[in-house]
C-alpha positions as CSV (number, residue, x, y, z in Angstrom):
1,M,97.2,79.5,71.7
2,K,100.7,79.5,69.8
3,L,102.7,81.5,73.0
4,L,102.0,78.0,75.2
5,F,102.8,75.6,72.1
6,Y,106.6,77.5,71.7
7,L,106.8,77.5,75.3
8,S,106.1,74.6,76.1
9,L,108.4,73.2,73.2
10,T,111.2,75.7,74.9
11,L,110.8,74.2,78.2
12,L,110.9,70.7,77.1
13,G,114.0,71.5,74.8
14,M,115.4,72.9,78.1
15,N,114.9,69.5,79.4
16,A,116.1,67.2,77.0
17,L,119.2,69.1,77.2
18,A,119.8,68.6,80.7
19,Q,123.1,66.7,81.8
20,K,123.2,64.8,85.3
21,P,126.3,65.5,86.9
22,Q,128.9,63.1,87.6
23,K,130.2,62.3,90.9
24,N,133.3,62.7,91.3
25,P,134.8,62.0,95.0
26,A,138.0,63.4,93.6
27,L,136.4,66.7,94.0
28,D,134.0,65.6,97.4
29,S,137.4,65.3,99.2
30,L,138.2,68.6,97.4
31,Y,134.8,70.4,99.1
32,P,134.1,68.9,102.0
33,Y,131.2,71.3,102.4
34,K,128.4,68.2,103.2
35,K,130.7,67.2,106.3
36,T,131.3,70.0,107.2
37,A,127.3,71.0,107.3
38,L,126.7,67.5,109.2
39,L,129.1,67.9,111.6
40,S,127.7,71.5,112.2
41,A,124.0,70.4,112.6
42,M,125.6,67.4,114.8
43,V,127.2,69.6,117.0
44,P,126.8,73.4,116.5
45,G,130.0,75.0,116.1
46,L,132.0,71.6,114.9
47,G,131.9,72.5,111.3
48,Q,133.6,75.8,112.1
49,I,136.1,73.6,114.0
50,Y,136.7,71.5,111.2
51,N,137.4,74.3,108.6
52,S,139.9,75.9,111.0
53,I,141.5,72.4,111.2
54,H,141.8,71.4,107.9
55,S,142.9,74.2,106.0
56,T,145.6,76.4,105.7
57,K,144.3,79.5,104.6
58,H,141.5,79.5,107.2
59,Q,142.8,78.8,110.6
60,H,141.3,81.6,112.2
61,A,137.8,80.2,112.3
62,F,137.5,79.6,115.8
63,W,136.5,82.5,116.9
64,K,133.3,81.8,115.5
65,V,132.5,79.3,117.9
66,P,131.7,81.2,120.8
67,L,129.7,84.2,119.3
68,I,127.7,80.7,117.7
69,Y,126.6,79.3,121.6
70,A,126.2,83.2,122.6
71,G,123.9,83.2,120.1
72,L,121.9,80.2,120.8
73,G,122.0,80.6,124.4
74,A,120.8,83.9,124.2
75,T,117.3,83.4,121.9
76,T,117.1,79.9,124.2
77,W,116.8,81.9,127.2
78,L,114.4,84.5,125.7
79,L,112.5,81.4,124.7
80,I,112.6,80.3,128.1
81,Q,111.5,83.2,129.9
82,N,108.8,84.5,127.8
83,Q,107.6,80.6,127.8
84,L,107.8,80.9,131.7
85,T,105.7,84.0,131.8
86,V,103.6,82.5,129.3
87,N,103.3,80.1,131.9
88,S,102.8,82.0,134.7
89,L,99.5,84.5,132.9
90,K,97.8,81.1,132.4
91,T,97.8,80.2,135.7
92,E,96.7,83.9,136.7
93,Y,94.0,83.3,134.5
94,N,92.7,80.2,135.4
95,A,92.6,80.8,139.0
96,R,91.1,84.4,138.5
97,Q,88.0,82.0,136.8
98,T,87.6,80.2,140.0
99,G,88.7,82.4,142.6
100,P,90.9,85.4,143.9
101,P,94.4,86.3,142.1
102,L,97.2,83.9,143.1
103,N,100.6,85.8,141.5
104,P,101.3,89.3,143.3
105,R,103.3,90.4,140.1
106,W,99.6,90.3,137.9
107,M,97.5,91.8,140.2
108,D,97.4,95.4,139.0
109,Y,96.1,93.7,135.8
110,D,92.5,93.1,134.7
111,T,91.2,89.8,132.9
112,Y,91.8,91.5,129.5
113,A,95.0,92.9,130.3
114,L,96.2,89.2,131.2
115,L,94.4,88.1,128.5
116,S,96.1,90.9,125.9
117,L,99.9,90.3,128.1
118,Y,99.3,86.4,127.6
119,E,99.3,87.2,123.9
120,Q,102.0,89.5,123.1
121,F,104.1,87.1,125.0
122,A,102.7,84.4,123.2
123,S,103.8,86.2,120.1
124,L,107.4,86.6,121.6
125,R,107.6,83.2,122.6
126,D,107.0,82.3,118.9
127,V,109.2,84.7,117.8
128,S,112.6,83.2,120.3
129,I,111.3,80.4,118.9
130,L,112.5,81.1,115.1
131,G,115.9,83.3,116.4
132,V,116.9,79.9,117.7
133,G,116.2,78.0,114.7
134,A,117.4,81.3,112.9
135,V,121.1,81.4,114.7
136,Y,121.2,77.2,114.6
137,L,121.0,77.4,110.4
138,F,123.0,80.0,109.8
139,Q,126.0,78.2,111.5
140,I,125.0,75.5,109.4
141,L,125.3,77.5,106.1
142,D,127.9,79.0,107.4
143,A,130.4,76.3,107.9
144,A,129.0,74.8,104.9
145,V,130.3,77.7,102.4
146,E,133.3,78.1,103.8
147,A,134.1,74.6,103.5
148,H,133.1,75.4,99.6
149,F,136.0,77.7,99.9
150,L,138.6,76.3,101.4
151,N,140.5,75.5,98.0
152,F,138.8,78.1,96.3
153,S,141.5,80.8,94.8
154,I,142.0,84.3,93.3
155,S,144.8,84.9,91.5
156,K,145.7,88.4,90.9
157,D,146.1,87.7,87.6
158,L,142.0,87.7,86.9
159,S,141.1,90.4,84.1
160,L,137.8,91.1,83.1
161,N,138.1,93.0,79.6
162,F,134.9,94.9,77.8
163,T,135.4,96.1,74.0
164,P,133.1,97.7,72.4
165,Y,132.8,97.1,68.9
166,G,131.1,98.0,65.3
167,N,130.5,96.6,62.1
168,S,128.5,96.4,59.0
169,L,126.0,94.5,61.1
170,G,125.6,96.6,64.2
171,I,127.4,97.5,67.2
172,G,128.1,95.9,70.4
173,C,130.7,94.9,73.5
174,S,132.3,91.8,73.7
175,A,133.9,90.4,77.5
176,K,137.0,88.9,77.7
177,L,137.9,87.1,81.3
178,T,141.6,85.5,81.4
179,F,142.6,83.2,83.8
180,K,146.3,83.1,84.3
């Protein structure tokens, strides 16, 4: 019970010390990741083009656009093919319930095999839907991350030094990060 009490005090103290970030329009124009993500969500690849145009360092992001459309096209094609197969299997199953088989493609399969194929292609269709969504979300994420790092500068003068020390109180290690 005491542990729960101390834990709740600690969490309340952490909440009380938290500060809300202030919006700064100068920083929003410095890091246009929100605008880039919105552009990329509206038209796939537009965020990458926007990053290429508005940056002096990342002018070669145009090559990602054909990859985005190839990924979206391939996953959409798989989705359509799997849906057409599911529809064909469903039509064939319904036709067999009332009469002879309709489609010669499914002539070699019995009713139980048709049901098994239907479930298999329905699962593949669902995975294809997830694939389209994954490619779409990945290109939005890629554009936003690249926009976030447009003004990110890595200096050659960065250094991180670890220094071990020991005194009467104990031993330890100090880390010193230098930005120049």
